[in-house]
C-alpha positions in Angstrom: -90.5 -18.0 17.6 -86.8 -17.2 17.9 -86.1 -17.5 21.6 -83.0 -19.6 21.8 -79.8 -18.2 23.2 -76.2 -19.3 22.8 -74.4 -19.6 26.1 -71.4 -21.3 27.6 -71.6 -24.3 30.0 -68.4 -25.7 31.3 -66.4 -24.0 28.5 -68.7 -25.5 25.8 -71.3 -23.8 23.6 -74.8 -24.4 24.8 -78.2 -23.7 23.4 -80.9 -22.6 25.9 -84.6 -22.3 25.2 -87.2 -21.0 27.7 -90.9 -21.4 27.2 -93.8 -20.5 29.5 -96.6 -23.1 29.0 -100.2 -22.8 30.2 -100.1 -26.3 31.7 -99.4 -27.6 35.1 -95.8 -28.7 35.8 -96.9 -32.3 36.3 -98.5 -32.4 32.8 -95.3 -30.9 31.2 -93.2 -33.4 33.2 -95.2 -36.3 31.6 -94.6 -34.8 28.1 -90.8 -34.6 28.6 -90.3 -37.9 30.5 -92.8 -40.5 29.3 -91.7 -42.3 26.1 -95.2 -42.5 24.6 -95.5 -38.7 25.0 -92.0 -37.8 24.1 -92.2 -39.5 20.7 -95.2 -37.3 19.8 -93.1 -34.1 19.6 -89.4 -34.8 20.3 -87.0 -35.9 17.6 -86.4 -39.4 19.1 -88.3 -41.1 21.9 -86.0 -42.5 24.5 -87.2 -45.9 25.9 -86.4 -45.0 29.5 -88.0 -45.0 32.9 -86.1 -42.4 33.4 -83.9 -43.2 36.3 -80.4 -41.8 37.2 -77.7 -44.0 35.7 -80.1 -45.7 33.3 -78.8 -46.2 29.7 -81.1 -46.0 26.7 -80.9 -46.2 23.0 -82.5 -43.8 20.5 -81.7 -43.3 16.8 -79.1 -46.0 17.0 -77.0 -44.3 19.7 -76.7 -44.7 23.4 -77.4 -42.2 26.1 -77.4 -42.1 29.9 -79.8 -40.4 32.3 -77.6 -38.3 34.6 -80.2 -36.6 36.8 -83.9 -37.1 37.6 -85.8 -34.9 40.1 -89.5 -35.3 39.2 -91.2 -33.0 38.2 -88.4 -30.4 38.1 -85.3 -31.7 36.3 -84.4 -34.4 33.8 -80.8 -34.5 32.4 -79.0 -36.9 30.2 -76.0 -37.4 27.9 -76.5 -38.6 24.3 -73.7 -39.0 21.7 -71.4 -37.2 24.2 -73.5 -34.1 24.5 -75.5 -32.9 27.5 -79.2 -32.2 27.5 -81.7 -31.1 30.2 -85.2 -30.1 30.9 -85.8 -27.9 33.9 -89.4 -27.2 34.9 -90.8 -24.8 37.4 -94.2 -23.6 38.4 -95.0 -20.3 36.8 -98.2 -18.4 37.5 -101.0 -20.8 36.3 -98.6 -22.9 34.3 -95.1 -24.1 33.9 -91.8 -22.6 32.8 -89.7 -25.0 30.7 -86.0 -24.5 30.1 -84.4 -26.9 27.6 -80.6 -26.8 27.4 -78.4 -28.7 24.8 -74.6 -28.4 25.3 -73.1 -28.9 21.8 -69.6 -29.6 20.6 -69.4 -27.1 17.6 -70.4 -23.5 17.8 -70.2 -23.4 14.0 -73.4 -25.5 13.7 -75.3 -23.7 16.5 -77.7 -22.0 14.1 -78.8 -25.2 12.4 -79.1 -27.0 15.8 -81.1 -24.1 17.3 -83.4 -24.0 14.2 -84.0 -27.7 14.7 -84.8 -27.4 18.3 -87.2 -24.5 17.5 -89.1 -26.9 15.2 -89.3 -29.6 17.7 -90.2 -27.4 20.7 -92.9 -25.8 18.5 -94.6 -29.3 18.6 -94.8 -29.4 22.4 -97.6 -27.0 23.1 -99.9 -28.5 20.5 -99.1 -31.9 22.0 -100.0 -30.6 25.4 -103.3 -29.3 24.0 -104.1 -32.8 22.5 -103.3 -31.8 18.9 -100.6 -33.0 16.5 -98.2 -30.7 14.7 -96.4 -32.9 12.2 -92.6 -32.8 11.9 -93.0 -31.5 8.4 -95.3 -28.6 9.5 -92.9 -27.8 12.3 -90.0 -27.6 9.9 -91.7 -25.4 7.3 -90.0 -22.2 8.5 -86.6 -23.9 9.3 -84.6 -22.1 6.6 -85.8 -18.6 7.7 -85.3 -19.5 11.4 -81.8 -20.8 10.6 -80.8 -17.6 8.9 -82.1 -15.5 11.9 -80.1 -17.7 14.3 -77.0 -17.5 12.2 -77.2 -13.7 12.3 -78.1 -13.7 16.1 -75.2 -16.0 17.0 -72.7 -14.4 14.5 -72.0 -17.8 12.8 -71.5 -18.6 9.1 -74.9 -19.9 7.8 -73.3 -22.0 5.0 -73.1 -25.3 7.0 -76.8 -25.1 7.9 -77.7 -24.3 4.3 -75.7 -27.3 3.1 -77.3 -29.5 5.7 -80.8 -28.4 4.5 -79.9 -28.8 0.9 -78.7 -32.4 1.6 -82.0 -33.2 3.3 -83.9 -31.8 0.3 -81.7 -33.8 -2.0 -80.2 -30.7 -3.7 -76.7 -31.2 -5.1 -75.3 -27.7 -4.8 -74.9 -25.1 -2.1 -78.3 -23.8 -0.9 
């Protein structure tokens, strides 16, 4: 799926992903807010309640919950960047909007490709199935190239990033 958009929030580049899920808003809220659920599909589980003003650690860094309005909005800062989940009832399910305000437009394609991989794990999780991180990232290179073209950014940084993860020594 290539559904991310590159927008501007408070003068900064922001990635926005919108998904319609065939699950009730309360079920999706649990998947985005409960640590034991979040760790099943998200890149790093936050050990949080979550509550506004709460600080948490994940992947060796500190974040802070900035807004909680169950089951509609969860926002936080992490490593100086802003993130949020916005949920709304939609027909028989839920519309999820995930936003990540980033610092560097130049790496927007690789960041968007990463979020595509992680968000692709959410719906299987909601269905009670597992999609491994490896399976979710199988199409990363192709998705990255499509985002680089869509966003009009140089794909080289993302190719180098992927090559480093693979252990390659040259440009990908």
